C-alpha positions in Angstrom: 37.8 -33.4 -1.0 34.0 -33.8 -1.1 34.0 -34.7 2.6 35.9 -31.5 3.5 33.4 -29.4 1.5 30.5 -31.2 3.3 32.1 -30.4 6.7 32.7 -26.8 5.7 29.1 -26.5 4.6 27.9 -28.0 7.9 30.1 -25.6 9.9 28.8 -22.6 7.9 25.1 -23.6 8.4 25.6 -24.1 12.1 27.4 -20.8 12.4 24.6 -19.0 10.5 22.0 -20.7 12.7 23.8 -19.6 15.9 24.1 -16.0 14.6 20.4 -15.9 13.8 19.5 -17.2 17.2 21.8 -14.6 18.9 20.3 -11.7 16.8 16.8 -12.8 17.6 17.5 -13.1 21.3 19.2 -9.7 21.4 16.9 -7.7 19.0 13.7 -9.8 18.6 12.4 -11.7 15.7 12.2 -9.5 12.5 8.7 -8.5 11.6 7.1 -6.4 8.8 7.3 -2.8 9.9 6.6 0.5 8.1 9.7 2.7 7.9 10.1 6.3 6.8 12.0 6.9 3.5 13.8 10.0 2.5 15.7 12.5 4.6 14.9 15.3 6.9 16.6 18.7 7.5 19.2 18.6 10.2 22.2 16.5 11.1 22.3 12.8 10.2 24.5 9.7 10.0 24.4 7.1 7.3 24.8 3.6 8.9 26.0 0.8 6.7 27.6 -2.6 7.4 26.3 -5.9 8.9 26.8 -5.4 12.7 23.5 -5.0 14.4 25.4 -4.4 17.7 27.2 -1.4 16.2 23.8 -0.1 14.9 22.3 -0.6 18.4 25.2 1.4 20.0 24.8 4.2 17.4 21.1 4.4 18.0 21.7 4.6 21.8 24.4 7.3 21.4 22.2 9.5 19.2 19.0 9.0 21.2 17.5 12.4 22.2 20.1 14.4 20.2 18.0 15.1 17.2 20.6 13.4 15.0 18.9 11.2 12.4 20.3 7.7 11.6 19.7 6.6 8.0 20.3 3.1 6.6 20.2 1.5 3.1 17.7 -1.1 1.9 19.6 -4.1 3.2 19.5 -2.4 6.7 15.8 -1.8 6.7 15.5 -4.9 9.0 16.9 -2.5 11.7 13.7 -0.5 11.5 11.7 -3.5 12.9 14.2 -3.9 15.7 15.1 -0.3 16.5 12.1 0.2 18.8 13.5 -2.6 21.1 16.9 -1.0 21.5 17.7 -0.5 25.2 14.8 -2.6 26.4 
């Protein structure tokens, strides 16, 4: 039983490492960035969840439309990566 748990942990760690590498390759390494807080008048979308790819697609689809995309505190990491969308 202990051996199975150790294997499960190794698989989980490897999976998380691969996911981090893929995110960094696609969106860049996260870095401290100032982000605006609050809301603005006009249309907006609240983005939640864990998929950076879905957020990237949403940002591309709303680019130039005047629609604001808002996220919650756990998604603030997207602010440091949003400037690299589509590059």
